C-alpha positions as CSV (number, residue, x, y, z in Angstrom):
1,M,-25.7,-34.5,91.3
2,T,-23.9,-36.7,88.8
3,T,-20.7,-36.4,90.8
4,L,-22.5,-37.5,94.0
5,I,-23.9,-40.5,92.1
6,R,-20.5,-41.4,90.8
7,L,-19.1,-41.3,94.4
8,V,-21.8,-43.5,95.6
9,G,-21.0,-45.9,92.7
10,A,-17.4,-45.8,93.7
11,L,-18.3,-46.7,97.3
12,L,-20.5,-49.5,96.3
13,G,-17.9,-50.8,93.9
14,T,-15.3,-50.7,96.7
15,L,-17.5,-52.7,99.0
16,L,-18.5,-55.1,96.3
17,G,-14.8,-55.6,95.2
18,F,-13.7,-56.2,98.8
19,A,-16.4,-58.7,99.4
20,L,-15.9,-60.4,96.1
21,G,-12.1,-60.5,96.6
22,L,-12.5,-62.1,100.1
23,L,-14.9,-64.7,98.6
24,I,-12.4,-65.6,95.9
25,L,-9.5,-65.8,98.3
26,T,-11.5,-68.0,100.7
27,N,-12.4,-70.5,98.0
28,A,-9.1,-70.4,96.1
29,D,-6.5,-71.3,98.7
30,T,-4.3,-73.2,96.3
31,V,-4.6,-70.9,93.4
32,I,-3.3,-67.6,94.8
33,D,-0.2,-67.7,97.0
34,A,-0.4,-66.1,100.5
35,P,2.2,-63.3,99.6
36,N,0.1,-62.3,96.6
37,R,-3.3,-62.1,98.3
38,P,-3.1,-58.5,99.5
39,A,-2.1,-57.3,96.1
40,F,-4.9,-59.3,94.5
41,L,-7.5,-57.9,97.0
42,M,-6.3,-54.3,96.3
43,A,-6.4,-54.9,92.5
44,M,-10.0,-56.3,92.9
45,V,-11.1,-53.3,95.0
46,A,-9.5,-50.8,92.6
47,A,-11.1,-52.4,89.6
48,T,-14.6,-52.5,91.1
49,L,-14.2,-49.0,92.4
50,L,-13.3,-47.7,89.0
51,F,-16.1,-49.7,87.4
52,G,-18.6,-48.4,89.9
53,Y,-17.5,-44.8,89.4
54,L,-17.7,-45.0,85.6
55,A,-20.7,-47.3,85.1
56,I,-23.2,-46.2,87.7
57,P,-24.6,-43.3,85.6
58,Y,-25.4,-45.8,82.8
59,V,-27.5,-47.9,85.2
60,T,-29.1,-45.1,87.2
61,T,-29.4,-41.5,85.9
62,R,-29.3,-42.2,82.1
63,P,-32.0,-44.9,82.1
64,A,-34.0,-42.7,84.5
65,R,-33.7,-39.7,82.2
66,W,-34.6,-41.9,79.2
67,A,-37.7,-43.2,81.0
68,V,-38.8,-39.7,82.1
69,D,-38.4,-38.4,78.5
70,R,-40.4,-41.3,77.1
71,L,-43.1,-40.9,79.6
72,A,-43.3,-37.2,78.9
73,H,-43.9,-37.8,75.2
74,A,-46.1,-40.9,75.5
75,G,-49.8,-40.9,74.9
76,A,-52.2,-42.4,77.4
77,G,-52.5,-45.6,75.4
78,E,-48.7,-46.1,75.3
79,F,-48.4,-45.4,79.0
80,A,-51.1,-47.9,80.0
81,L,-49.6,-50.5,77.6
82,G,-46.2,-50.0,79.1
83,V,-47.4,-50.4,82.6
84,A,-49.3,-53.5,81.7
85,A,-46.2,-55.0,80.0
86,I,-44.1,-54.3,83.2
87,V,-46.7,-55.9,85.5
88,V,-47.0,-59.0,83.3
89,G,-43.2,-59.2,82.9
90,L,-42.7,-59.1,86.7
91,L,-45.4,-61.8,87.3
92,V,-43.8,-64.0,84.7
93,G,-40.4,-63.3,86.2
94,V,-41.6,-64.2,89.7
95,L,-43.0,-67.5,88.4
96,A,-39.8,-68.2,86.5
97,G,-37.7,-67.4,89.6
98,L,-39.4,-69.8,92.0
99,P,-37.3,-72.8,90.9
100,L,-34.2,-70.7,91.4
101,I,-34.9,-70.2,95.1
102,A,-34.2,-73.9,95.6
103,I,-30.6,-73.3,94.7
104,G,-30.0,-71.7,98.0
105,G,-27.2,-69.4,99.1
106,W,-26.6,-66.0,97.5
107,A,-27.6,-67.3,94.1
108,G,-31.0,-68.4,95.3
109,S,-31.5,-64.9,96.8
110,V,-30.1,-62.8,93.9
111,L,-31.2,-64.6,90.8
112,P,-35.0,-64.6,91.2
113,P,-35.4,-60.8,91.4
114,V,-32.8,-60.3,88.7
115,V,-34.7,-62.7,86.4
116,A,-38.0,-60.9,87.2
117,V,-36.6,-57.4,86.4
118,V,-34.9,-58.6,83.2
119,L,-38.1,-60.3,81.9
120,A,-40.1,-57.2,82.7
121,L,-37.7,-55.0,80.8
122,L,-37.6,-57.4,77.8
123,L,-41.4,-57.5,77.7
124,L,-41.6,-53.7,78.0
125,W,-39.1,-53.3,75.1
126,A,-41.0,-55.8,72.9
127,T,-44.4,-54.2,73.7
128,M,-43.1,-50.7,72.8
129,Y,-41.4,-52.0,69.6
130,K,-44.8,-53.5,68.5
131,R,-47.0,-50.7,69.8
132,D,-48.2,-49.8,66.3
133,V,-49.9,-53.2,66.1
134,L,-50.9,-53.6,69.8
135,L,-52.5,-50.2,70.3
136,P,-55.2,-50.6,67.6
137,A,-55.8,-54.2,68.7
138,V,-56.6,-53.1,72.3
139,S,-58.2,-49.8,71.4
140,G,-61.4,-50.9,73.2
141,I,-59.5,-51.4,76.5
142,L,-56.7,-48.9,76.8
143,P,-57.4,-45.2,77.3
144,G,-56.0,-42.8,74.7
145,A,-55.9,-45.5,72.0
146,R,-57.8,-45.0,68.7
147,R,-61.6,-45.3,69.0
148,R,-64.3,-45.4,66.5
149,G,-66.1,-42.5,68.0
150,G,-63.4,-39.9,67.5
151,F,-59.9,-38.8,68.5
152,S,-58.8,-36.7,71.4
153,Q,-56.1,-35.1,69.2
154,I,-56.1,-34.2,65.5
155,V,-52.7,-33.1,64.2
156,I,-52.7,-30.5,61.4
157,D,-50.3,-30.7,58.4
158,T,-48.9,-27.8,56.5
159,S,-51.0,-28.2,53.3
160,S,-54.3,-28.1,55.2
161,V,-53.2,-24.9,57.0
162,I,-52.2,-23.1,53.7
163,D,-55.4,-24.4,52.1
164,G,-57.4,-22.3,54.6
165,R,-60.7,-24.3,54.5
166,I,-59.8,-25.7,57.9
167,V,-60.7,-22.4,59.4
168,D,-64.3,-22.7,58.1
169,V,-64.5,-26.3,59.2
170,G,-63.2,-25.3,62.7
171,R,-66.0,-22.7,63.0
172,T,-68.7,-25.3,62.4
173,G,-67.8,-27.3,65.4
174,F,-67.8,-30.6,63.5
175,I,-64.2,-31.4,64.6
176,L,-64.4,-33.4,67.8
177,G,-61.1,-33.2,69.7
178,T,-58.1,-30.9,70.1
179,L,-56.5,-29.5,67.0
180,V,-52.7,-29.9,67.4
181,V,-50.1,-27.8,65.5
182,P,-46.6,-29.3,66.0
183,R,-43.7,-27.0,66.2
184,F,-42.1,-28.5,63.0
185,V,-45.3,-27.5,61.1
186,L,-44.8,-23.9,62.3
187,D,-41.2,-24.0,61.3
188,E,-42.0,-25.2,57.9
189,L,-44.6,-22.4,57.4
190,Q,-42.0,-19.9,58.5
191,R,-39.5,-21.3,56.0
192,I,-42.0,-21.0,53.2
193,A,-43.0,-17.5,54.2
194,D,-39.3,-16.5,54.2
195,S,-38.7,-18.0,50.7
196,P,-37.3,-15.6,48.0
197,D,-40.0,-17.0,45.6
198,A,-42.9,-14.5,45.8
199,I,-45.6,-17.2,45.2
200,R,-44.2,-19.6,47.8
201,S,-43.7,-16.7,50.3
202,N,-47.3,-15.7,49.9
203,R,-48.5,-19.2,50.6
204,G,-46.4,-19.3,53.8
205,R,-47.8,-16.0,55.0
206,R,-51.3,-17.2,54.2
207,G,-50.7,-20.3,56.2
208,L,-49.6,-18.3,59.2
209,E,-52.6,-16.0,58.9
210,M,-54.9,-19.1,58.7
211,L,-53.4,-20.4,61.9
212,T,-54.0,-17.2,63.7
213,A,-57.6,-17.2,62.5
214,L,-58.0,-20.8,63.5
215,Q,-56.8,-20.1,67.0
216,K,-59.2,-17.2,67.2
217,D,-62.4,-18.6,65.7
218,S,-62.3,-22.4,66.0
219,I,-64.8,-23.9,68.4
220,S,-62.4,-26.9,68.9
221,P,-59.4,-26.1,71.1
222,V,-56.1,-25.4,69.2
223,E,-52.9,-26.5,70.9
224,V,-49.3,-25.9,69.8
225,T,-46.8,-28.6,70.8
226,D,-43.0,-28.2,71.0
227,E,-42.2,-31.8,69.9
228,T,-39.8,-31.7,67.0
229,Y,-38.6,-35.2,66.3
230,P,-35.1,-34.1,65.4
231,E,-34.0,-37.6,64.3
232,I,-36.6,-37.5,61.5
233,G,-35.9,-35.3,58.4
234,E,-39.2,-35.0,56.5
235,V,-42.1,-33.1,57.9
236,D,-44.6,-35.7,56.7
237,A,-42.6,-38.4,58.4
238,K,-42.6,-36.3,61.6
239,L,-46.4,-36.0,61.4
240,V,-46.9,-39.7,61.0
241,A,-44.6,-40.3,64.0
242,F,-46.4,-37.8,66.1
243,A,-49.8,-39.3,65.2
244,R,-48.5,-42.8,65.9
245,D,-47.0,-41.9,69.3
246,H,-50.1,-40.0,70.5
247,G,-52.9,-42.1,68.9
248,A,-54.0,-39.0,66.9
249,A,-55.6,-38.5,63.6
250,I,-54.0,-36.4,60.8
251,L,-55.9,-33.6,59.1
252,T,-54.6,-33.0,55.6
253,N,-55.4,-32.6,51.9
254,D,-52.1,-34.1,50.8
255,F,-52.8,-37.2,48.8
256,N,-49.3,-38.8,49.4
257,L,-49.4,-38.1,53.1
258,N,-52.9,-39.6,53.2
259,R,-51.7,-42.9,51.6
260,V,-48.6,-43.2,53.8
261,A,-50.5,-42.6,57.0
262,E,-53.3,-45.1,56.1
263,L,-50.7,-47.7,55.3
264,Q,-49.4,-47.4,58.8
265,G,-52.8,-47.7,60.3
266,I,-53.3,-44.0,61.1
267,R,-56.7,-42.4,60.7
268,V,-56.7,-39.5,58.1
269,L,-59.2,-36.7,57.9
270,N,-59.0,-35.5,54.3
271,I,-60.4,-32.0,53.7
272,N,-60.9,-32.7,50.0
273,E,-62.9,-35.8,50.7
274,L,-65.0,-33.8,53.2
275,A,-65.6,-31.1,50.6
276,N,-66.8,-33.7,48.1
277,A,-68.9,-35.5,50.6
278,V,-70.9,-32.4,51.6
279,K,-71.6,-31.3,48.0
280,A,-75.2,-31.5,46.9
281,V,-76.2,-34.8,45.4
282,V,-77.4,-34.4,41.8
283,H,-79.0,-37.1,39.7
284,P,-79.6,-37.3,35.9
285,G,-82.9,-35.8,35.0
286,E,-82.8,-33.0,37.6
287,E,-83.4,-29.5,36.5
288,M,-81.5,-26.4,37.7
289,T,-80.4,-22.9,36.7
290,V,-76.8,-22.1,36.1
291,K,-74.9,-19.1,34.8
292,I,-72.5,-19.8,31.9
293,I,-69.2,-18.1,32.5
294,Q,-66.8,-19.6,30.1
295,E,-66.5,-21.9,27.1
296,G,-65.8,-25.6,27.5
297,K,-63.1,-27.8,25.9
298,E,-65.4,-29.1,23.2
299,P,-67.0,-26.8,20.6
300,G,-70.3,-25.3,21.7
301,Q,-69.9,-26.3,25.3
302,G,-70.4,-23.8,28.1
303,V,-69.2,-24.1,31.7
304,G,-70.8,-22.9,34.9
305,Y,-70.5,-23.7,38.6
306,L,-72.8,-24.5,41.5
307,D,-72.5,-22.6,44.8
308,D,-70.4,-25.4,46.2
309,G,-67.9,-25.1,43.3
310,T,-69.1,-28.1,41.3
311,M,-68.4,-27.7,37.6
312,I,-71.3,-28.0,35.2
313,V,-70.6,-28.6,31.5
314,V,-73.6,-27.5,29.4
315,E,-73.8,-28.8,25.8
316,G,-74.5,-25.9,23.5
317,G,-74.1,-23.5,26.4
318,S,-71.6,-21.3,24.6
319,R,-74.5,-19.5,22.9
320,S,-75.6,-18.2,26.3
321,M,-72.3,-16.8,27.6
322,N,-72.8,-14.7,30.8
323,E,-76.5,-15.7,31.0
324,E,-78.4,-17.8,33.4
325,V,-79.8,-20.9,31.6
326,G,-82.2,-23.6,32.8
327,V,-80.6,-27.0,32.2
328,T,-81.4,-30.6,32.7
329,V,-78.7,-32.9,34.1
330,T,-77.7,-35.7,31.8
331,R,-74.9,-37.5,33.7
332,V,-72.7,-37.0,36.8
333,L,-69.0,-38.0,36.7
334,Q,-66.9,-38.4,39.8
335,T,-63.2,-37.7,39.1
336,V,-60.1,-37.5,41.3
337,A,-60.3,-33.7,41.1
338,G,-64.0,-33.8,42.2
339,R,-67.5,-34.1,40.8
340,M,-68.4,-32.9,37.3
341,I,-72.0,-32.5,36.0
342,F,-73.0,-32.7,32.4
343,A,-76.2,-31.0,31.3
344,Q,-78.1,-29.5,28.4
345,P,-80.6,-26.7,28.0
346,R,-84.1,-27.6,28.9
347,D,-85.5,-26.8,25.5
348,T,-83.2,-29.4,24.0
349,P,-84.4,-33.0,24.0
350,A,-82.4,-35.1,26.4
351,A,-80.2,-37.8,24.9
352,G,-81.2,-41.3,25.5
């Protein structure tokens, strides 16, 4: 196919060179002597033939392949944005080309469409270059762009898969949209599973098991995509690029990835934040029963846990080790690691 296209380019180059050579000879009687005109015409034809043969793939097949590849990986929002940019660019080009028609001749016929195509391509390039800003700005108009109500795709990172809680979340049906597992996340899990470090290897195997369970049990559909972003090295950077290109959210429990994605305007669904949000709300003065299972950091303190994993520090609780104790909440502390509750036994007067 490429050879045929090159031959067509050579033919077009020959015709163009012959016509251009004749045009130059007609308007340059005194510049080129009559005996040298056949050689000049042959040189012109040979040059344009060679140029057409070598250059035509760069203006036909290669741009076409690039465009098809970009369209195959573009989200609906990017596609609509690109089409809108081309239409607007052509309209502006037509308006800008109207005065050029008055020139007349071949210039008046060729320049207007060339100007329209060039302006359309320039506007398309500028639109795609600034798509990160434009897509959120027109999210209410373009399909596939980010919406307040949810996301059609939610891309999963490695840490959330290894964590395992995503399987339980998927079973609840609270995730609205398709869970997407990129190929580079699977590759990273495989590398971790093949690690000579036993702990790291176990984490990788657990992640692969969690993915299998997620595909089997999740109410939301789970999709594996083969996009790899070979030009990007870090997996987190690949995730951000994928989410940006597809208007997707990122599901993670990685604090650093969370920050980087949010700085680039990408919505993040953090499992740790979800876990903290669904924990029971406890206020000072409430009473409850807790089993003391270990000693606290301070002398006399005992530590227990609620069913949702919230730590309760009981003053004087070390005296009731491995016993259930009725306690009164004295204060609640929210930390980066989660929520901590401080309490004291009910038979002890609460501190003011």
